N, C-alpha and C positions, 0 to 999 in steps of 0.2 A: 249365665250373666246375671249378676246381682243388681237389683234396682237401688240398693243402698250405696251411696257414694261418700258419705261423711262418717268416718269411723273415729272412735276415740283412740288415738295413737300418739306416739312420741312425735313432737314437732307440729301437732295440729293446733291451730289458733282457735281459741274459744271465747265466746262473748258471755259476760256476766249478766244473768237475768235479774238477780237480786243480791242482797247482802250489802256490804260496804262499798262495792264498786260497780253499781249497775250501769250498763252501757259501755263499760271499758272492755278492752280485749287483753288476752294474755296467752302464753304458749304453754302447752302441756309438756312437761319435762320428764315426769315419771308417773307410774300408775301403781296405786296401792292394791285395790281389789275392784270388784264389780260395782261398788257404790261410791268410791272416792278416787279422785286424782291425787296422787301422792304429792307432787310438787307442781304448782302452776306459777309461772313467772312472767311478769310484764315489765321488764326493766325500762322500756321507753314510754310506757303509759302510766307509770306511777303505781303499779300493782306490786306489792311485795311478794316475795317467794313464800308460798304457804300451801298446805293441803286444802282441798276444797271438794265438796260433794258434787256429783254429776247433776243432781236435780236442780242446782242453781246455775248451771252452765248450759250454753247452747253451742254446739260444735259448728264451726263455719267451714266453708269450702277451702279456705286458705291453709297452706301447710308449708312448713320449713323443710327443705329437701335434705339438708346435710346437718342435722342436729344430733349430737351424740346422746345416747341414753344417760340420763342423770347429769347432764352437763351443768356447769356452774352458770352464774349470772353473766359473766363476761362472754362466754361463747354464745349464749342466747342473745345477748345484746348485739354481738357482732353479726350473727346470722339475720336477726330482725332488720338491722340497718342495711346489710348487704342486699337482702331481697326486698327491701322497702315495703315491709308488711303493713306498717301503719298507713303509709300513703295508699297502698292498694285497698285497705279497709275503708279509708276516708272517701275514696272514689267509688266504692261499691254502691249499688242501688240500695242494699240493705241498710248501710250506715246513713245514707242520705234520707231514707224513709224514717229512721229513728230520730234524726235531727229535726225533721219536720214535725214528728209527733211531740218531741220535747217542746218545740216552739209553740205548738197549739195548746199545750198544757199550761202555758204561762198565763198569768193574769193580765188585765189590760195594762197595768203599770209595767209589768215585765216585757210585754210586747213593745210598748212605747220605748223602753230603755234599749231594747235590741235595735229598733229602727234608728233611734238617735245615735247609737254606737256606730251603725253603718254609715250614717250621714257624716258624723265627725271624722271617721276613718277615711272616707272618700274625699273630704275637704283637705285633709293633711297631705294626701298623695297627689 
């Protein structure tokens, strides 16, 4: 029994640690070699299809069950929406912790803007 549970594999959801999309998630669609994911695609999170190095990714426990190897953007979008991956991610403790860290990294003005945004949104509803 292996103690490793999160492997780099087709259909695995990965979190961007750095680069142009920090904090966003995408799905691994194809693998190039031991240092790069060939194609990573996040059609519902605004991440374009692209090759990306492993050192800038963190593999999450979420995985798409029926994703074909090297599938196009349409099948990836269909599976992500079918399995509600973005919703599962947003409700995970990991994503909530990252959201709190982002909020604490704001300046006083930024925190005030967030609070005012919540107050205005609650007034409208």
